[in-house]
C-alpha positions as CSV (number, residue, x, y, z in Angstrom):
1,M,-152.7,95.6,93.6
2,S,-156.3,95.2,92.5
3,I,-158.5,93.1,94.7
4,A,-161.5,93.2,92.3
5,Q,-163.0,89.9,91.2
6,H,-161.7,88.5,88.0
7,F,-163.8,88.5,84.9
8,V,-166.2,85.6,84.7
9,A,-167.5,83.9,81.6
10,G,-169.7,86.2,79.5
11,E,-168.4,89.5,80.9
12,V,-165.7,90.0,78.4
13,G,-166.6,92.8,76.0
14,L,-169.5,94.1,78.1
15,R,-167.6,97.2,79.3
16,P,-164.5,99.0,78.0
17,H,-161.2,97.9,79.6
18,F,-158.8,100.7,80.5
19,P,-155.2,99.9,81.5
20,E,-154.2,100.7,85.1
21,T,-152.2,103.8,84.3
22,D,-152.6,107.5,84.9
23,N,-151.6,108.5,81.4
24,V,-155.0,107.9,79.8
25,D,-155.4,110.0,76.6
26,V,-159.1,110.3,75.8
27,S,-159.4,112.2,72.5
28,P,-162.8,113.8,71.7
29,A,-164.9,112.6,68.8
30,P,-164.1,114.4,65.5
31,Q,-166.5,117.3,64.8
32,A,-167.1,119.2,61.7
33,T,-165.7,122.7,61.6
34,E,-165.5,125.4,59.1
35,D,-162.0,124.5,58.1
36,S,-162.4,120.7,58.1
37,D,-164.6,118.6,55.8
38,G,-168.0,117.6,56.9
39,I,-168.8,114.0,57.9
40,A,-170.0,111.9,54.9
41,L,-173.7,111.2,55.2
42,T,-175.6,108.7,53.1
43,F,-179.3,108.2,52.6
44,D,-181.9,106.2,50.6
45,S,-183.1,108.2,47.6
46,V,-186.2,106.0,47.0
47,N,-189.4,108.1,46.8
48,L,-192.3,106.0,48.2
49,P,-196.0,106.7,47.4
50,W,-198.2,108.1,50.2
51,V,-200.1,104.8,50.6
52,I,-196.8,102.9,51.2
53,L,-195.6,105.5,53.7
54,R,-198.9,105.2,55.6
55,A,-198.6,101.4,55.6
56,V,-195.0,101.6,56.9
57,H,-196.1,104.1,59.7
58,R,-199.0,101.9,60.7
59,A,-196.8,98.8,60.8
60,S,-194.2,100.5,63.0
61,R,-196.9,101.7,65.4
62,L,-198.9,98.4,65.6
63,D,-199.5,97.0,69.1
64,G,-199.9,93.4,70.1
65,I,-196.8,92.0,68.4
66,P,-193.1,92.2,69.3
67,A,-190.9,95.0,68.1
68,R,-188.9,92.7,65.8
69,A,-192.2,91.6,64.1
70,R,-193.1,95.3,63.7
71,S,-189.8,95.9,61.9
72,V,-190.3,93.0,59.5
73,L,-194.0,94.0,58.9
74,A,-192.8,97.6,58.0
75,A,-190.2,96.1,55.6
76,L,-193.0,94.0,54.0
77,A,-195.3,97.0,53.7
78,R,-192.5,98.9,51.9
79,T,-192.0,96.0,49.5
80,V,-195.5,94.8,48.7
81,D,-197.4,96.0,45.6
82,A,-200.2,98.4,46.7
83,S,-202.5,97.5,43.8
84,N,-202.2,93.8,44.6
85,P,-201.5,93.5,48.3
86,Y,-202.4,89.8,48.4
87,G,-199.9,88.9,45.6
88,H,-196.4,87.5,45.8
89,I,-193.8,89.6,47.6
90,Y,-190.8,89.4,45.2
91,A,-188.1,90.3,47.7
92,R,-184.9,88.5,48.7
93,R,-184.2,87.4,52.3
94,E,-181.1,89.6,52.4
95,L,-183.1,92.7,51.4
96,L,-185.8,92.1,54.1
97,T,-183.2,91.5,56.8
98,E,-181.3,94.6,55.8
99,R,-184.5,96.8,55.9
100,S,-185.6,95.4,59.2
101,M,-182.0,95.6,60.6
102,Q,-182.2,92.1,62.0
103,S,-180.1,89.0,61.7
104,E,-181.3,86.0,59.7
105,R,-182.3,84.0,62.8
106,T,-184.2,87.0,64.3
107,F,-185.9,87.5,60.9
108,Y,-187.3,84.0,61.0
109,R,-188.5,84.4,64.5
110,S,-190.3,87.6,63.4
111,L,-191.9,85.7,60.6
112,D,-193.2,83.2,63.1
113,D,-194.6,86.0,65.2
114,L,-196.4,87.5,62.2
115,E,-197.8,84.2,61.1
116,T,-199.1,83.5,64.6
117,A,-200.8,86.9,64.6
118,G,-202.4,86.1,61.3
119,L,-200.7,88.9,59.4
120,I,-198.8,86.9,56.8
121,A,-199.1,83.6,55.1
122,R,-196.2,81.4,54.2
123,P,-197.3,78.7,51.6
124,P,-195.1,75.7,51.2
125,Q,-192.3,75.7,48.6
126,R,-193.5,74.6,45.2
127,R,-192.1,71.5,43.7
128,Y,-192.0,70.6,40.0
129,V,-192.1,66.8,40.1
130,Q,-191.4,66.3,36.4
131,A,-188.4,68.5,36.3
132,G,-187.2,67.5,39.8
133,L,-186.8,71.1,40.9
134,F,-188.1,73.3,43.7
135,G,-189.5,76.7,43.2
136,R,-189.4,79.8,45.4
137,A,-191.5,80.3,48.5
138,Y,-193.1,83.7,48.5
139,L,-194.7,85.6,51.4
140,H,-198.2,86.9,51.3
141,L,-200.1,89.5,53.4
142,T,-203.3,88.3,54.8
143,E,-206.6,90.2,54.5
144,R,-206.3,91.4,58.1
145,A,-202.8,92.8,57.5
146,A,-203.9,94.6,54.3
147,I,-206.8,96.2,56.1
148,I,-204.6,97.3,59.1
149,L,-202.0,98.7,56.8
150,G,-204.6,100.6,54.7
151,L,-203.8,98.7,51.5
152,A,-207.3,97.3,51.2
153,A,-210.8,98.5,52.3
154,E,-212.6,96.8,55.0
155,P,-215.2,94.4,53.6
156,I,-218.9,95.1,54.1
157,P,-220.6,92.3,56.3
158,A,-223.0,90.2,54.4
159,A,-225.8,90.5,57.0
160,Q,-225.8,94.3,56.7
161,P,-227.2,95.8,53.5
162,V,-225.3,98.3,51.5
163,E,-227.8,101.1,52.1
164,A,-227.6,100.6,55.9
165,K,-223.8,100.6,55.7
166,A,-223.9,103.9,53.8
167,D,-226.2,105.4,56.4
168,S,-223.9,104.3,59.2
169,V,-220.9,105.8,57.4
170,D,-222.6,109.1,57.0
171,S,-223.5,109.2,60.7
172,S,-219.9,108.5,61.8
173,S,-217.4,111.0,60.6
174,T,-214.4,109.0,61.7
175,N,-215.5,105.8,60.0
176,A,-216.4,107.8,56.9
177,G,-212.9,109.2,56.7
178,V,-211.3,105.7,57.0
179,Q,-213.6,104.2,54.3
180,Q,-213.1,107.1,51.9
181,T,-209.4,106.9,52.4
182,G,-209.3,103.2,51.7
183,T,-211.5,103.5,48.6
184,A,-209.5,106.4,47.3
185,A,-206.3,104.5,47.8
186,G,-207.6,101.5,45.9
187,E,-208.8,103.7,43.0
188,A,-205.6,105.8,42.9
189,F,-203.4,102.7,42.5
190,S,-205.3,100.9,39.8
191,Y,-202.3,100.9,37.5
192,R,-199.0,99.2,38.3
193,S,-196.4,101.9,37.4
194,A,-197.1,104.1,40.4
195,N,-197.7,101.4,43.0
196,L,-194.2,99.9,43.4
197,A,-192.3,100.7,46.5
198,D,-189.0,99.9,44.9
199,G,-189.0,99.2,41.1
200,G,-185.6,97.6,41.2
201,I,-186.9,94.7,43.3
202,Y,-189.6,93.7,40.8
203,K,-187.3,94.2,37.9
204,N,-184.5,92.0,39.2
205,L,-186.6,89.3,40.7
206,F,-189.4,89.0,38.2
207,P,-189.0,85.5,36.6
208,T,-189.1,86.7,32.9
209,S,-186.7,89.6,33.4
210,L,-183.8,87.3,34.1
211,Q,-184.3,85.3,30.9
212,K,-182.4,86.0,27.7
213,R,-184.2,88.2,25.3
214,Q,-186.0,86.1,22.7
215,P,-186.0,87.1,19.0
216,G,-189.2,88.0,17.1
217,Q,-190.8,85.9,14.4
218,V,-188.7,85.2,11.3
219,P,-190.3,86.5,8.1
220,L,-192.1,83.8,6.1
221,D,-189.9,84.1,3.0
222,L,-186.8,83.5,5.2
223,Q,-188.1,80.6,7.2
224,R,-186.9,78.2,4.5
225,L,-183.3,79.0,5.5
226,R,-183.9,76.8,8.6
227,S,-183.7,73.8,6.4
228,L,-180.2,74.7,5.4
229,G,-178.9,75.0,9.0
230,F,-179.6,78.6,9.7
231,R,-180.7,79.5,13.3
232,D,-183.1,82.3,14.0
233,F,-180.4,84.5,15.6
234,L,-178.2,84.1,12.6
235,I,-181.0,85.0,10.2
236,F,-181.7,88.2,12.2
237,K,-178.0,89.0,12.2
238,L,-177.8,88.5,8.4
239,M,-180.8,90.7,8.0
240,R,-178.9,93.5,9.9
241,E,-175.8,93.0,7.8
242,A,-177.7,93.1,4.5
243,R,-179.4,96.3,5.6
244,E,-176.0,97.9,6.4
245,L,-174.8,96.9,2.9
246,G,-177.9,98.4,1.3
247,K,-179.5,95.1,0.4
248,R,-182.5,93.1,1.6
249,L,-181.9,89.5,2.7
250,S,-185.2,88.4,1.3
251,D,-184.2,89.6,-2.2
252,V,-180.8,87.9,-2.0
253,V,-182.4,84.6,-0.9
254,E,-185.2,84.8,-3.5
255,A,-182.8,85.5,-6.3
256,T,-180.2,82.8,-5.4
257,W,-182.4,80.2,-3.7
258,E,-181.7,77.4,-6.3
259,H,-177.9,77.9,-5.8
260,L,-178.2,78.1,-2.0
261,Q,-179.9,74.7,-1.9
262,K,-177.0,73.2,-3.9
263,A,-174.2,75.1,-2.0
264,K,-171.8,73.0,0.1
265,R,-171.6,75.8,2.8
266,P,-174.7,77.9,2.4
267,I,-173.9,80.2,5.3
268,C,-170.5,81.2,3.8
269,Y,-172.0,81.4,0.3
270,L,-174.8,83.8,1.5
271,R,-172.3,86.0,3.3
272,A,-170.3,86.3,0.1
273,L,-173.5,87.2,-1.8
274,L,-174.2,90.0,0.7
275,T,-170.8,91.6,0.0
276,S,-171.1,91.3,-3.8
277,T,-172.1,94.3,-6.1
278,A,-175.0,92.5,-7.8
279,D,-178.3,94.2,-7.7
280,F,-180.6,91.5,-6.4
281,S,-183.6,93.8,-6.0
282,F,-183.5,94.5,-9.8
283,Q,-183.3,90.8,-10.6
284,I,-186.3,90.2,-8.4
285,R,-188.3,93.1,-9.9
286,T,-187.5,91.8,-13.4
287,R,-188.5,88.3,-12.5
288,H,-191.7,89.5,-10.9
289,A,-192.5,91.6,-14.0
290,E,-192.0,88.6,-16.3
291,Q,-194.2,86.4,-14.0
292,N,-196.9,89.1,-13.9
293,A,-196.8,89.4,-17.7
294,A,-197.1,85.7,-18.2
295,R,-199.9,85.5,-15.7
296,A,-201.7,88.4,-17.4
297,A,-201.2,86.6,-20.8
298,V,-202.7,83.5,-19.5
299,E,-205.7,85.4,-18.0
300,D,-206.2,87.2,-21.3
301,Q,-206.1,84.0,-23.2
302,Q,-208.7,82.4,-20.9
303,A,-210.9,85.4,-21.2
304,A,-210.7,85.3,-25.0
305,E,-211.5,81.6,-25.1
306,S,-214.5,82.2,-22.9
307,L,-215.7,85.0,-25.2
308,V,-215.3,82.8,-28.3
309,R,-217.4,80.0,-26.7
310,E,-220.1,82.6,-26.1
311,V,-220.2,83.7,-29.8
312,A,-219.7,80.2,-31.4
313,G,-221.6,79.9,-34.6
314,L,-222.0,83.6,-35.2
315,S,-220.8,85.7,-38.2
316,F,-219.0,89.0,-38.0
317,V,-217.9,91.7,-40.5
318,D,-215.2,94.4,-40.3
319,A,-215.8,98.1,-40.3
320,T,-215.2,98.4,-44.1
321,G,-217.4,95.4,-45.0
322,E,-214.7,93.7,-47.1
323,R,-214.2,90.7,-44.8
324,K,-216.6,88.3,-43.1
325,L,-215.6,86.2,-40.1
326,V,-217.5,83.1,-39.1
327,V,-216.8,81.3,-35.8
328,D,-217.4,77.5,-36.0
329,A,-220.1,75.9,-33.9
330,D,-217.5,74.3,-31.6
331,G,-215.6,77.5,-31.2
332,L,-212.3,75.9,-32.2
333,S,-211.7,77.5,-35.6
334,L,-212.4,80.8,-37.4
335,S,-213.1,81.1,-41.1
336,V,-212.2,84.4,-42.8
337,Y,-213.9,85.4,-46.1
338,N,-212.5,88.2,-48.3
339,A,-214.6,89.9,-50.9
340,E,-211.8,89.6,-53.5
341,E,-211.2,85.9,-52.9
342,G,-213.3,83.0,-53.8
343,I,-212.3,80.6,-51.0
344,A,-212.2,81.0,-47.1
345,R,-209.0,81.1,-45.0
346,R,-208.6,79.3,-41.7
347,E,-207.0,81.2,-38.8
348,A,-204.3,79.2,-37.0
349,G,-202.5,79.6,-33.7
350,Q,-203.8,81.8,-30.9
351,W,-206.5,83.5,-32.9
352,Q,-208.9,83.8,-30.0
353,L,-206.8,86.6,-28.4
354,Q,-206.7,88.7,-31.6
355,F,-210.4,88.1,-32.3
356,A,-211.4,89.2,-28.7
357,K,-209.2,92.3,-29.0
358,A,-210.6,93.3,-32.3
359,L,-214.2,92.8,-31.0
360,R,-213.5,94.9,-27.9
361,N,-211.9,97.7,-29.9
362,G,-214.8,97.8,-32.4
363,Q,-212.7,96.7,-35.4
364,I,-215.3,93.9,-36.1
365,R,-219.0,93.7,-35.2
366,P,-221.7,91.1,-35.2
367,A,-223.1,90.8,-38.8
368,K,-226.7,91.7,-39.5
369,P,-228.7,90.5,-42.5
370,D,-228.1,93.7,-44.4
371,D,-224.3,93.3,-43.8
372,L,-224.3,89.8,-45.1
373,E,-226.2,90.8,-48.2
374,A,-223.9,93.7,-48.9
375,F,-220.8,91.4,-48.5
376,A,-222.3,88.8,-50.9
377,Q,-222.9,91.5,-53.6
378,A,-219.4,92.9,-53.2
379,R,-218.0,89.4,-53.5
380,R,-220.0,88.6,-56.7
381,R,-218.8,91.8,-58.3
382,A,-215.2,91.1,-57.5
383,T,-215.2,87.5,-58.6
384,S,-217.1,88.2,-61.9
385,S,-214.4,90.5,-63.3
386,V,-211.6,88.0,-62.4
387,L,-212.9,84.6,-63.3
388,P,-213.0,83.7,-67.0
389,H,-216.3,82.8,-68.8
390,V,-217.1,79.1,-68.9
391,D,-217.5,79.0,-72.7
392,A,-214.4,81.1,-73.5
393,P,-211.6,78.9,-75.0
394,R,-208.3,78.6,-73.2
395,I,-205.3,80.2,-75.0
396,A,-201.7,79.1,-74.3
397,T,-199.8,82.3,-74.0
398,E,-196.1,82.7,-74.0
399,A,-195.9,83.0,-70.2
400,V,-197.9,79.8,-69.8
401,T,-195.6,78.0,-72.2
402,D,-192.5,79.1,-70.2
403,H,-194.0,77.9,-67.0
404,L,-194.8,74.5,-68.5
405,A,-191.3,74.1,-69.7
406,I,-189.9,74.9,-66.2
407,L,-192.2,72.3,-64.7
408,K,-191.1,69.7,-67.2
409,G,-187.5,70.3,-66.4
410,A,-188.1,69.8,-62.7
411,L,-189.9,66.6,-63.3
412,R,-187.2,65.3,-65.6
413,R,-184.6,65.7,-62.9
414,F,-186.6,63.9,-60.2
415,S,-188.5,61.3,-62.3
416,P,-187.6,60.9,-66.0
417,A,-190.4,58.4,-66.6
418,L,-193.0,60.8,-65.4
419,A,-191.5,63.6,-67.5
420,R,-191.8,61.4,-70.7
421,A,-195.4,60.7,-69.9
422,V,-196.2,64.4,-69.6
């Protein structure tokens, strides 16, 4: 019979309870042998930079604060960005409590200890009034904590000049080593990629990384599809489908835009066009070639009209000297004189383009006084052999008589009274 005092409140679970029996089988702890498998060991495979390791070591050896606060400060030193030690610490509460091996209540007490010691700053939670939402509350290391952990160099006092500070540093080897180490650490971590203690933390908690990937800018020639109910994601998807089918969505839309506007279901109609065997790129090339040809013709016509206005009122002769061309003073008409004809001919239609082309190719040239005199003589010689003499009598030949008879018959059919008068 046991006369020991019964367990009081709070003693349960403080020491192991063995039953009152002699047959107590205490088995030894399992040990690894050559024949048995070894005990499974796990470890953290994160490789930390040297500056972070030094900061964690200094935080764990810091005096003047409780042990729980040192653990939390070491966790913060492992998480903070070395290139920006005063920035936001993007770390979850669960992650910090796990690294400091503390409960949530102890973690908050540790934060109070660090804030009282002036090592961290806890700004209030941000509030977005218009949206009616609350943002996150991030922790920040103070300047004192950054200097103690070696993440920032100690500032130079304003009362002491820079030269005196440099002299004092040279005289003291210990202070020189600390200053050079802090400066080298600041220069070595000037870029972000090598400064993160744990890249997964920043990748998961960075605000923009959790957002859905946004598309790029829709091409200008495809933005008109928005008016037909196409979304940007759908436009990019159709571009990919067209590329897989060997087409370009821009060519399909350009070639069938008039029909797409009239389609009852433009999305279905465009998908059917993508699967068709029509060569839309050839249609676009042909259409562009026609448009370029029309544009070039208009430009050539304008250039020819400008050239004609410059040479208005001048005379030109061809290379053989058998024709003379005279541009009117207003530049709207062209008179052509042939050496074998007695009257001038008027050019009709778009004669400016042909005239400018002949002038550029050297087929005609501006007429000189000698050229005009030579053309006049050639014209007199040609007309003198053809025109009858003024005093020569007119003889009614057989051919003339036949022609007169044909004319009388035609007049008799249309106007008998006029035929009798003739």
